[in-house]
N, C-alpha and C positions, 0 to 999 in steps of 0.2 A: 669509453665503454667498449667491451668486446663486440666487434661487428657481428659475429654470429649470434651473440645474445641479443643484440639490438634488433636483428632480423626476426628472431623468434618473438620478441616482445611486440614488434610491429605487426606480425601475423596474428597474434593473440588479440591485440587492440582492434585490428581490422575485422576480425571475426565477430567480436562483441558489437562493434559499431554497425556491422551489417545486419545482425539480428535485431538490434534496436531500430534500425531504419525500416526493416520489414514490419516490425511491430507497429511503428507509427503509421505505416501505410494501411495496415489492417484496421487500426483504430479510426483512421480518417475515413476510410471507406465505410466502415460500420456505422459511424456517426452520420454520414451522409444518407445512408440507406434508412437509418432510424427516423430521420426528420419527418417524412410523410406518415410514418406510423404514429409518431407522437401527435401529429396534427389531428388524427382521428380518434384519439383517446379521450374519454370523459371520466370513466370510472375504473376500467380494468386494464392493468399494464401487463397482463400475462403474455400477450403476443410479443411485446417488446422484450420481455424477459426470455422468452424462447429464442428470439433472434440473437440475443447476446450469449446464449449458452455455447455455441460453437466458437465465439470470440474468446470466451474464457478458456476453452479447450486449446485453442491456438496459443494463447498466452502461456499456458502450462507447458505446451510442447516446446515453446521457445526457451523456457527456463531449462528444459532438458537439453536443448541444443547447446546452451551455454556450458552446461556440465560436460557434455560430450566433447566440445571443443577444448575445454580445459584439460580433460583427461588425455587427449591426444597431444596437445602442446606441452603439457607438464612432463610427459615422458621424455620428450626431446630435451627440454630444459634440464632435467635431472641428469641426463647422460652427457651434457655438454661440458667439455673441459674449459675451465676459466670462467665459469658462471660466477656472478657476484655473490658474496656472502649473503645469505638470507633472501636471495633474489627470487627463488621459486615461491617462497612463502609470500613475499610482497605481491607477486603477480597473482598468486592464488586468491588473495583478498579481493581482487577484482571480480572473481567469479560470483561471490555472494553479493557484492555491491551491484553487479549487473542484474542478477536475479531480482534483487529488491527493486531496482529501477524499473524492470519490466512490470512487476506487480503494481508499482506506484502509477506508472503511465496508464496501465489498463484501468486501475481504480479511478483515476481522475477522469478518464474519458467516459467510463460507465456512469459515474456519479453525475457528471455534467448533463448527460442526455436524460437520465432518470429524474433529475431535478426539474427539467422542462416538463416532463410528464406530471410531476407533482403540482406544478403551477397550474397546468391545465385542469387537473383533477380538483384543485382547490377552487378555481374560478367556477367550474361547473357546479360544485357542491354549494357554493354561496349563491349563485344566480338561480339555480333550480330549486333549492330548498329541499331536495329529495333526501329523506333520512338515510336511504341506502347509499347514496353518493357521499353524504357526509361521513358515514361510517367507513366506507372504502378509503376515503382520503385519510381519515384518522389512523387507519391500520396499515396503510401502505404508503400513501403520499407523504405522510409525516416522516416516515422512515427515510424516504428518498431525500427530502429536504435536509434532514439531520445528517445524512451521510455526506451530502454536498457541503454543508456548513462546516463539517469537521474534517474534510478530506486533507487539508494541508497539515493539520495537527497529526492526523494519522500517518501521513507521509514522513513527517519529522520524527515521529515515534519509531516507525519501521526503520528509517535510516540510522537513527541513533542505536537502535537495538543491534543492527547489523554491524556497526562499528565496534560496539562493545564486545560482541562475540568474536571479532577478529583478533582480539588479544588472547594469546595462549595463557599468559599469567594474569589472573584476575587482579592481583595487586598492582599491576602496571596500568590498569585503565585509569585515565585522568579523572580526577574528581569533577572537573568542568564538564566532561562528557556525561558522567553519571548524574550530575545535577540537571543538566539539560534534559536528559531522558526523563527524570522525575517530573520536571515541569511540563514538558510537552505531552507526556502520557496522561498526566492529570488533566491537562487542558483538553486533550482529545475526548476523554470520557465525559467531562463536564459539558463541552459544547455539543457532543453527540446526543446525549440524553436530555439535556436542557432544551435543545431545539425540538426534539421529538415531543417532549412534554408540552411545549408551547402550543402545539397543534392537536395534541391528544391529552385532554384533561384527565383522563382516567389514570395516567401515569404519574401525575404530580405528587400524590400522597407518598409514593415509594421512591421518588426521584433521588433524594439525597442518599438513601440507603444503597440504591443501585449504583450510583456514581462512586460511593465509597468502596463498595465491594469490588467493582471492576478496577478501580485505581489500585487497591490493595493487591489484587491479583497481578497486575502489571509490575508492581513494585517488588514482587518476589525476586525479580532479576537483580535489583539493587542489593538485596540482602545477601546475595552470593559473594559480594565484594567486601572484604574486611575493612577497607578504608571507608566505605560508606557506613558500615555498622559502627565503626569507631567515631565517625563524625556525628552520628545520631545519638550516641550514648552520653 
């Protein structure tokens, strides 16, 4: 490998890893600060939601940092003599992959702490028998538990979607990747809404329709690929 190219790739990788490390630090600190707040919650999670708003803002800022870092390094890569064929494009794929990874790490951390809130809300609703507490859990705690239950399906869906979009030629996307996306996205919507309906009975009547509609919306991406359409015909 061209030493100058290797040095540029090394700088790009180091920049991405530094951003991810800072994100992990922010998420770890935010989780620790959240714990005493969670301990005091019985029905209302708004204080915790407010605390996580700046965390989300930092997450979005870090995705911007990834783009800025790529813009700077890609200019140097494009001007380098002896760069490998298609090298800039291959390295550019890391930008979207890193952005997706930032979103996934944030979502995992947030879902984990809010699931703890949901458990506390659920316990309070059962032990107190307070109708208001029961309703608060059904309308917010159930959502938190559903998000946590489906988080890895969501992460798989987002990762597959990012990989699919990395192909310039839609015909070149492997069927194996498209099939995985179809399966994991369908699993995400089913786990997400089935879990919520488990704790909120008012959603059960429309459950299958809601799952089918969201799955159909996700699967529009698949229909953009002729190989998928041909396999379904």
